[in-house]
TIVO-2410 file (N, C-alpha, C; in nm, 3 decimals):
# residues 103
REC num residu      c1      c2      c3 atome chaine
REC   1      M  15.253  27.369   1.162     N      A
REC   1      M  15.214  27.437   1.295    CA      A
REC   1      M  15.065  27.446   1.261     C      A
REC   2      K  14.982  27.413   1.145     N      A
REC   2      K  14.842  27.397   1.108    CA      A
REC   2      K  14.804  27.290   1.183     C      A
REC   3      S  14.911  27.173   1.157     N      A
REC   3      S  14.855  27.031   1.241    CA      A
REC   3      S  14.842  26.966   1.369     C      A
REC   4      I  14.951  27.114   1.392     N      A
REC   4      I  14.940  27.114   1.567    CA      A
REC   4      I  14.838  27.173   1.633     C      A
REC   5      Y  14.814  27.269   1.597     N      A
REC   5      Y  14.694  27.310   1.634    CA      A
REC   5      Y  14.568  27.255   1.614     C      A
REC   6      S  14.532  27.204   1.486     N      A
REC   6      S  14.401  27.100   1.480    CA      A
REC   6      S  14.397  26.982   1.554     C      A
REC   7      L  14.541  26.948   1.601     N      A
REC   7      L  14.569  26.795   1.727    CA      A
REC   7      L  14.498  26.891   1.839     C      A
REC   8      V  14.577  26.937   1.850     N      A
REC   8      V  14.524  27.054   2.030    CA      A
REC   8      V  14.369  27.080   2.047     C      A
REC   9      L  14.328  27.175   1.925     N      A
REC   9      L  14.196  27.210   1.907    CA      A
REC   9      L  14.109  27.045   1.946     C      A
REC  10      G  14.133  26.953   1.870     N      A
REC  10      G  14.064  26.855   1.859    CA      A
REC  10      G  14.043  26.802   2.015     C      A
REC  11      A  14.190  26.796   2.081     N      A
REC  11      A  14.211  26.758   2.218    CA      A
REC  11      A  14.158  26.773   2.301     C      A
REC  12      L  14.142  26.920   2.318     N      A
REC  12      L  14.084  27.036   2.371    CA      A
REC  12      L  13.896  26.994   2.405     C      A
REC  13      I  13.872  26.991   2.257     N      A
REC  13      I  13.715  26.984   2.262    CA      A
REC  13      I  13.673  26.857   2.305     C      A
REC  14      A  13.757  26.753   2.268     N      A
REC  14      A  13.703  26.601   2.361    CA      A
REC  14      A  13.703  26.636   2.501     C      A
REC  15      V  13.793  26.700   2.543     N      A
REC  15      V  13.816  26.705   2.702    CA      A
REC  15      V  13.695  26.759   2.755     C      A
REC  16      A  13.667  26.841   2.664     N      A
REC  16      A  13.574  26.960   2.719    CA      A
REC  16      A  13.400  26.859   2.742     C      A
REC  17      A  13.429  26.791   2.589     N      A
REC  17      A  13.278  26.730   2.560    CA      A
REC  17      A  13.265  26.623   2.684     C      A
REC  18      T  13.424  26.550   2.733     N      A
REC  18      T  13.404  26.474   2.808    CA      A
REC  18      T  13.351  26.530   2.995     C      A
REC  19      L  13.376  26.640   2.984     N      A
REC  19      L  13.371  26.676   3.117    CA      A
REC  19      L  13.209  26.704   3.117     C      A
REC  20      I  13.165  26.754   3.005     N      A
REC  20      I  13.059  26.849   2.974    CA      A
REC  20      I  12.911  26.722   2.962     C      A
REC  21      H  12.938  26.622   2.918     N      A
REC  21      H  12.820  26.516   2.928    CA      A
REC  21      H  12.749  26.475   2.996     C      A
REC  22      Q  12.792  26.448   3.085     N      A
REC  22      Q  12.697  26.404   3.203    CA      A
REC  22      Q  12.669  26.522   3.306     C      A
REC  23      S  12.682  26.608   3.256     N      A
REC  23      S  12.616  26.704   3.332    CA      A
REC  23      S  12.468  26.744   3.261     C      A
REC  24      I  12.374  26.759   3.374     N      A
REC  24      I  12.231  26.794   3.322    CA      A
REC  24      I  12.199  26.687   3.192     C      A
REC  25      P  12.202  26.580   3.215     N      A
REC  25      P  12.174  26.456   3.135    CA      A
REC  25      P  12.134  26.483   2.990     C      A
REC  26      P  11.992  26.504   2.930     N      A
REC  26      P  11.998  26.538   2.829    CA      A
REC  26      P  12.069  26.644   2.700     C      A
REC  27      L  12.068  26.793   2.800     N      A
REC  27      L  12.158  26.939   2.759    CA      A
REC  27      L  12.307  26.880   2.737     C      A
REC  28      G  12.359  26.871   2.838     N      A
REC  28      G  12.468  26.785   2.843    CA      A
REC  28      G  12.548  26.737   2.692     C      A
REC  29      V  12.483  26.621   2.709     N      A
REC  29      V  12.516  26.552   2.599    CA      A
REC  29      V  12.489  26.620   2.453     C      A
REC  30      L  12.383  26.696   2.453     N      A
REC  30      L  12.390  26.769   2.315    CA      A
REC  30      L  12.469  26.902   2.270     C      A
REC  31      V  12.523  26.939   2.412     N      A
REC  31      V  12.613  27.068   2.393    CA      A
REC  31      V  12.706  26.987   2.353     C      A
REC  32      S  12.780  26.890   2.411     N      A
REC  32      S  12.893  26.831   2.369    CA      A
REC  32      S  12.912  26.783   2.227     C      A
REC  33      I  12.809  26.697   2.194     N      A
REC  33      I  12.778  26.672   2.045    CA      A
REC  33      I  12.764  26.766   1.978     C      A
REC  34      M  12.719  26.893   2.006     N      A
REC  34      M  12.714  27.011   1.899    CA      A
REC  34      M  12.847  27.082   1.930     C      A
REC  35      S  12.907  27.074   1.995     N      A
REC  35      S  13.028  27.138   2.005    CA      A
REC  35      S  13.157  27.084   1.961     C      A
REC  36      T  13.182  26.960   1.951     N      A
REC  36      T  13.220  26.863   1.851    CA      A
REC  36      T  13.208  26.882   1.718     C      A
REC  37      Y  13.120  26.912   1.662     N      A
REC  37      Y  13.057  26.943   1.526    CA      A
REC  37      Y  13.098  27.029   1.490     C      A
REC  38      T  13.085  27.163   1.592     N      A
REC  38      T  13.107  27.295   1.529    CA      A
REC  38      T  13.295  27.326   1.512     C      A
REC  39      A  13.331  27.268   1.616     N      A
REC  39      A  13.474  27.308   1.650    CA      A
REC  39      A  13.570  27.207   1.523     C      A
REC  40      I  13.512  27.111   1.499     N      A
REC  40      I  13.606  27.054   1.363    CA      A
REC  40      I  13.543  27.103   1.230     C      A
REC  41      W  13.427  27.160   1.234     N      A
REC  41      W  13.373  27.216   1.109    CA      A
REC  41      W  13.434  27.364   1.070     C      A
REC  42      W  13.475  27.445   1.241     N      A
REC  42      W  13.523  27.521   1.229    CA      A
REC  42      W  13.688  27.551   1.194     C      A
REC  43      V  13.792  27.442   1.217     N      A
REC  43      V  13.883  27.374   1.214    CA      A
REC  43      V  13.898  27.393   1.033     C      A
REC  44      G  13.803  27.317   0.968     N      A
REC  44      G  13.830  27.315   0.834    CA      A
REC  44      G  13.764  27.476   0.780     C      A
REC  45      R  13.714  27.571   0.783     N      A
REC  45      R  13.676  27.669   0.759    CA      A
REC  45      R  13.824  27.783   0.807     C      A
REC  46      K  13.903  27.755   0.934     N      A
REC  46      K  14.013  27.833   0.941    CA      A
REC  46      K  14.120  27.803   0.851     C      A
REC  47      F  14.174  27.656   0.831     N      A
REC  47      F  14.260  27.644   0.770    CA      A
REC  47      F  14.243  27.584   0.641     C      A
REC  48      G  14.111  27.542   0.562     N      A
REC  48      G  14.078  27.580   0.413    CA      A
REC  48      G  14.071  27.397   0.386     C      A
REC  49      K  14.106  27.321   0.440     N      A
REC  49      K  14.190  27.202   0.412    CA      A
REC  49      K  14.100  27.094   0.508     C      A
REC  50      K  14.062  26.966   0.442     N      A
REC  50      K  14.036  26.898   0.507    CA      A
REC  50      K  14.115  26.763   0.620     C      A
REC  51      R  14.235  26.765   0.544     N      A
REC  51      R  14.338  26.685   0.640    CA      A
REC  51      R  14.359  26.757   0.794     C      A
REC  52      Y  14.311  26.877   0.799     N      A
REC  52      Y  14.310  26.941   0.933    CA      A
REC  52      Y  14.206  26.885   0.951     C      A
REC  53      K  14.080  26.924   0.923     N      A
REC  53      K  13.940  26.853   1.011    CA      A
REC  53      K  13.942  26.702   1.075     C      A
REC  54      F  14.003  26.644   0.941     N      A
REC  54      F  14.031  26.477   1.027    CA      A
REC  54      F  14.145  26.469   1.109     C      A
REC  55      L  14.240  26.547   1.135     N      A
REC  55      L  14.334  26.571   1.224    CA      A
REC  55      L  14.305  26.614   1.377     C      A
REC  56      A  14.186  26.682   1.383     N      A
REC  56      A  14.097  26.715   1.479    CA      A
REC  56      A  14.008  26.610   1.521     C      A
REC  57      L  13.932  26.550   1.415     N      A
REC  57      L  13.867  26.424   1.442    CA      A
REC  57      L  13.958  26.305   1.526     C      A
REC  58      L  14.071  26.258   1.439     N      A
REC  58      L  14.148  26.184   1.520    CA      A
REC  58      L  14.213  26.204   1.680     C      A
REC  59      A  14.208  26.282   1.658     N      A
REC  59      A  14.272  26.369   1.845    CA      A
REC  59      A  14.162  26.371   1.899     C      A
REC  60      W  14.013  26.441   1.860     N      A
REC  60      W  13.923  26.399   1.936    CA      A
REC  60      W  13.866  26.222   1.964     C      A
REC  61      L  13.891  26.168   1.885     N      A
REC  61      L  13.864  26.017   1.896    CA      A
REC  61      L  13.991  25.961   1.990     C      A
REC  62      L  14.074  26.006   1.981     N      A
REC  62      L  14.180  25.937   2.088    CA      A
REC  62      L  14.164  25.964   2.242     C      A
REC  63      V  14.126  26.116   2.243     N      A
REC  63      V  14.075  26.130   2.381    CA      A
REC  63      V  13.969  26.041   2.425     C      A
REC  64      I  13.863  26.066   2.329     N      A
REC  64      I  13.718  25.988   2.410    CA      A
REC  64      I  13.745  25.847   2.431     C      A
REC  65      M  13.843  25.787   2.321     N      A
REC  65      M  13.860  25.649   2.390    CA      A
REC  65      M  13.921  25.643   2.497     C      A
REC  66      R  14.049  25.734   2.497     N      A
REC  66      R  14.096  25.736   2.674    CA      A
REC  66      R  14.009  25.706   2.762     C      A
REC  67      A  13.933  25.843   2.782     N      A
REC  67      A  13.822  25.837   2.843    CA      A
REC  67      A  13.726  25.742   2.885     C      A
REC  68      G  13.713  25.691   2.766     N      A
REC  68      G  13.600  25.531   2.765    CA      A
REC  68      G  13.660  25.398   2.826     C      A
REC  69      T  13.797  25.414   2.827     N      A
REC  69      T  13.903  25.292   2.931    CA      A
REC  69      T  13.923  25.303   3.030     C      A
REC  70      F  13.899  25.214   3.130     N      A
REC  70      F  13.981  25.207   3.277    CA      A
REC  70      F  14.109  25.250   3.277     C      A
REC  71      G  14.108  25.346   3.391     N      A
REC  71      G  14.226  25.392   3.423    CA      A
REC  71      G  14.310  25.313   3.530     C      A
REC  72      T  14.435  25.379   3.611     N      A
REC  72      T  14.488  25.326   3.698    CA      A
REC  72      T  14.425  25.309   3.828     C      A
REC  73      G  14.319  25.403   3.856     N      A
REC  73      G  14.258  25.377   3.953    CA      A
REC  73      G  14.111  25.328   3.941     C      A
REC  74      Q  14.082  25.240   3.800     N      A
REC  74      Q  13.963  25.184   3.766    CA      A
REC  74      Q  13.875  25.329   3.769     C      A
REC  75      E  13.876  25.441   3.698     N      A
REC  75      E  13.795  25.490   3.706    CA      A
REC  75      E  13.717  25.549   3.574     C      A
REC  76      L  13.615  25.560   3.479     N      A
REC  76      L  13.588  25.574   3.388    CA      A
REC  76      L  13.513  25.700   3.348     C      A
REC  77      L  13.580  25.846   3.272     N      A
REC  77      L  13.527  25.937   3.261    CA      A
REC  77      L  13.403  25.921   3.142     C      A
REC  78      V  13.374  25.840   3.052     N      A
REC  78      V  13.260  25.827   3.003    CA      A
REC  78      V  13.190  25.674   3.005     C      A
REC  79      Q  13.086  25.655   3.071     N      A
REC  79      Q  13.030  25.564   3.078    CA      A
REC  79      Q  12.950  25.498   2.980     C      A
REC  80      G  12.928  25.343   3.008     N      A
REC  80      G  12.877  25.312   2.927    CA      A
REC  80      G  12.706  25.285   2.910     C      A
REC  81      D  12.652  25.402   2.984     N      A
REC  81      D  12.519  25.449   2.989    CA      A
REC  81      D  12.497  25.473   2.879     C      A
REC  82      N  12.356  25.546   2.885     N      A
REC  82      N  12.310  25.614   2.727    CA      A
REC  82      N  12.378  25.738   2.675     C      A
REC  83      V  12.393  25.786   2.781     N      A
REC  83      V  12.441  25.911   2.801    CA      A
REC  83      V  12.570  25.911   2.716     C      A
REC  84      G  12.673  25.819   2.761     N      A
REC  84      G  12.801  25.775   2.720    CA      A
REC  84      G  12.801  25.742   2.596     C      A
REC  85      S  12.716  25.649   2.526     N      A
REC  85      S  12.716  25.594   2.423    CA      A
REC  85      S  12.696  25.691   2.319     C      A
REC  86      A  12.582  25.744   2.331     N      A
REC  86      A  12.556  25.855   2.288    CA      A
REC  86      A  12.636  25.929   2.241     C      A
REC  87      L  12.749  26.002   2.345     N      A
REC  87      L  12.874  26.068   2.308    CA      A
REC  87      L  12.993  25.990   2.230     C      A
REC  88      L  12.987  25.880   2.255     N      A
REC  88      L  13.043  25.824   2.140    CA      A
REC  88      L  13.043  25.776   2.017     C      A
REC  89      L  12.879  25.742   1.994     N      A
REC  89      L  12.850  25.727   1.859    CA      A
REC  89      L  12.813  25.837   1.776     C      A
REC  90      L  12.726  25.930   1.846     N      A
REC  90      L  12.656  26.017   1.759    CA      A
REC  90      L  12.795  26.174   1.766     C      A
REC  91      G  12.858  26.161   1.859     N      A
REC  91      G  12.964  26.272   1.859    CA      A
REC  91      G  13.090  26.210   1.709     C      A
REC  92      F  13.107  26.055   1.703     N      A
REC  92      F  13.187  26.058   1.613    CA      A
REC  92      F  13.121  26.066   1.497     C      A
REC  93      L  13.028  26.009   1.449     N      A
REC  93      L  12.950  26.024   1.354    CA      A
REC  93      L  12.923  26.190   1.308     C      A
REC  94      L  12.894  26.287   1.412     N      A
REC  94      L  12.882  26.396   1.370    CA      A
REC  94      L  13.022  26.483   1.369     C      A
REC  95      G  13.116  26.430   1.382     N      A
REC  95      G  13.241  26.473   1.362    CA      A
REC  95      G  13.322  26.415   1.241     C      A
REC  96      L  13.256  26.326   1.192     N      A
REC  96      L  13.295  26.230   1.063    CA      A
REC  96      L  13.218  26.299   0.942     C      A
REC  97      L  13.106  26.354   1.017     N      A
REC  97      L  13.033  26.429   0.906    CA      A
REC  97      L  13.068  26.554   0.861     C      A
REC  98      A  13.132  26.624   0.972     N      A
REC  98      A  13.202  26.750   0.975    CA      A
REC  98      A  13.343  26.757   0.898     C      A
REC  99      A  13.365  26.646   0.948     N      A
REC  99      A  13.532  26.625   0.839    CA      A
REC  99      A  13.500  26.610   0.700     C      A
REC 100      I  13.418  26.527   0.656     N      A
REC 100      I  13.387  26.495   0.523    CA      A
REC 100      I  13.304  26.603   0.448     C      A
REC 101      K  13.264  26.722   0.542     N      A
REC 101      K  13.180  26.798   0.463    CA      A
REC 101      K  13.236  26.861   0.355     C      A
REC 102      R  13.221  26.921   0.262     N      A
REC 102      R  13.295  27.028   0.172    CA      A
REC 102      R  13.346  27.160   0.248     C      A
REC 103      V  13.465  27.189   0.234     N      A
REC 103      V  13.559  27.313   0.270    CA      A
REC 103      V  13.496  27.412   0.248     C      A
***
């Protein structure tokens, strides 16, 4: 149950980050990146093990990677501009930092 909760929370924070990162360009991406870090850190605090943080990060990464690829209608949710690249790179690095960090 904890694994499923971690996966769902990671996917939900990725959806929120995808939708927020383009709004008000410098502020939206900062909110997205910080919420990613906070959510993954919180999973570790709630469940007490690193494996759940890594599951949340994996779900986040899968959703963000899917949002960054072309869909059926050739739409992109995370574009290859500065804001989208910052979300992909900094979001993953801070998520990894939150997952590696000691519980």
